[in-house]
C-alpha positions in Angstrom: -0.1 0.2 0.2 2.6 2.7 1.0 4.9 1.2 -2.2 1.8 2.8 -4.3 1.5 5.8 -2.5 4.9 6.5 -3.1 4.5 5.6 -6.7 1.4 7.6 -7.0 3.4 10.7 -5.8 6.1 10.0 -7.9 3.9 9.9 -11.0 2.2 13.1 -10.0 5.9 14.8 -9.5 6.7 13.9 -12.8 3.5 14.9 -14.6 4.3 18.8 -13.2 7.5 18.9 -14.0 8.7 20.3 -17.4 10.1 18.1 -20.2 13.5 17.6 -19.8 12.6 16.8 -16.1 10.4 14.4 -17.4 13.0 13.0 -19.5 15.3 12.7 -16.6 12.7 11.0 -14.3 12.4 8.3 -16.8 16.5 8.0 -17.9 16.8 7.4 -13.7 13.8 5.0 -13.8 15.6 3.4 -16.6 18.8 3.0 -15.4 17.1 2.0 -12.0 15.2 -0.7 -13.9 18.0 -2.2 -15.7 19.7 -5.4 -14.7 22.6 -4.6 -17.4 23.9 -1.2 -15.1 23.7 -3.3 -11.9 25.3 -6.5 -13.7 28.1 -4.4 -15.3 29.0 -2.9 -11.8 28.6 -6.2 -10.8 30.8 -7.1 -13.2 33.6 -4.6 -13.1 33.5 -5.3 -9.1 34.2 -9.4 -9.8 36.7 -8.7 -12.5 38.5 -6.3 -10.0 38.3 -9.1 -7.5 39.7 -11.5 -10.2 42.5 -8.8 -10.3 43.3 -8.8 -7.0 43.4 -12.5 -6.6 45.6 -13.0 -9.7 48.0 -10.3 -8.7 48.0 -11.9 -5.1 48.4 -15.5 -6.5 51.6 -14.3 -8.6 52.9 -12.8 -5.3 52.7 -16.0 -3.5 54.1 -17.9 -6.5 56.8 -15.4 -6.5 57.2 -15.8 -2.6 57.1 -19.6 -2.7 59.6 -19.5 -5.6 62.5 -17.3 -3.4 61.4 -19.4 -0.6 62.7 -22.7 -2.4 65.4 -21.0 -3.4 66.1 -20.2 -0.1 65.9 -23.3 1.5 67.9 -25.0 -1.2 70.7 -22.6 -0.9 70.5 -23.2 3.2 70.5 -27.1 1.8 73.8 -26.8 0.0 75.2 -24.8 3.1 74.4 -27.0 5.5 75.6 -30.3 3.0 79.0 -28.1 2.4 79.7 -27.7 6.2 78.4 -31.4 7.0 81.0 -32.9 4.4 83.7 -30.4 5.6 83.1 -31.9 9.4 83.3 -35.5 7.9 86.9 -35.0 6.4 87.9 -33.0 9.4 87.2 -36.4 11.4 89.1 -38.1 8.7 91.7 -36.3 9.1 92.0 -36.3 12.8 91.3 -40.2 12.3 94.0 -40.9 10.3 96.4 -39.0 12.5 95.1 -40.8 15.7 95.6 -44.0 13.5 99.6 -43.0 13.1 100.0 -41.8 16.6 98.8 -45.3 17.9 100.9 -47.0 15.5 104.1 -44.8 17.0 103.0 -45.5 20.2 102.6 -49.4 19.3 106.0 -49.7 18.2 107.6 -47.5 21.0 105.5 -49.6 23.1 107.4 -52.5 21.3 111.1 -51.4 21.4 110.9 -50.9 25.2 109.8 -54.4 25.2 112.3 -55.8 23.5 115.0 -54.0 25.1 
């Protein structure tokens, strides 16, 4: 009921107005009724959302790529450090082996004397 009153009031306002105002009313009405305008604005919003999503996705891919690169570099550093430690341990073992051999000889020599 209230809607009908508003509509009749609007029609009265339109009929009392100048032809230019009537054209403006018609244009506003057609735009308000037009689903294409709403659809266009919705599509623009969806396009913006999709564009933002694509930008976020690209940024995430870039960050993930950088993280992978960093992890690879860290793994290589760790591997090199481990290999260096292994070399040092092997060298220490060789030195210890030589020292043990020398000590055995000394002991054997002292026993024979």
